[in-house]
C-alpha positions, 0 to 999 in steps of 0.5 A: 721244152716240155712240148718238144717231148710230146711232138712225136706222140700222135695220140697226145696231139690228137687229144690236144686237138679235140679240146674245145678252143676259143681263138686258138686257145684251149678252154680250161674246163672240168672233166664233167663239162668235157664229158658233157661236151663230148656227149653233145657232139656225139648226139649231134653227129648221130641224130637223123636230120630228116627225123629232127625236121619231122619232129619240128614240123609236128611241134609247129603244127601243134603250136599253130593249133593251140594258138588258133584254139586260144584265139577262138576262145578269146574271140568268143569271150570278146563277142559275148562281152560286147553282146552283154553291153 
């Protein structure tokens, strides 16, 4: 019966629709968690995908360089151990 009172209130219905749901059932979460979810959604919508791709490419290049450097160091250690035998 209570839901019939809110059917005409579009603002209330829009607020209900914005609540996170799982298989059609609204999730019961605290206000702090809801604020965090809304902030994350806003951040995801506002980020520039091209900029994100460039940052990831830079990170991958840096990671590759670090792995290559580590392999050179380990290879040098292995060679020096075999030469000492």
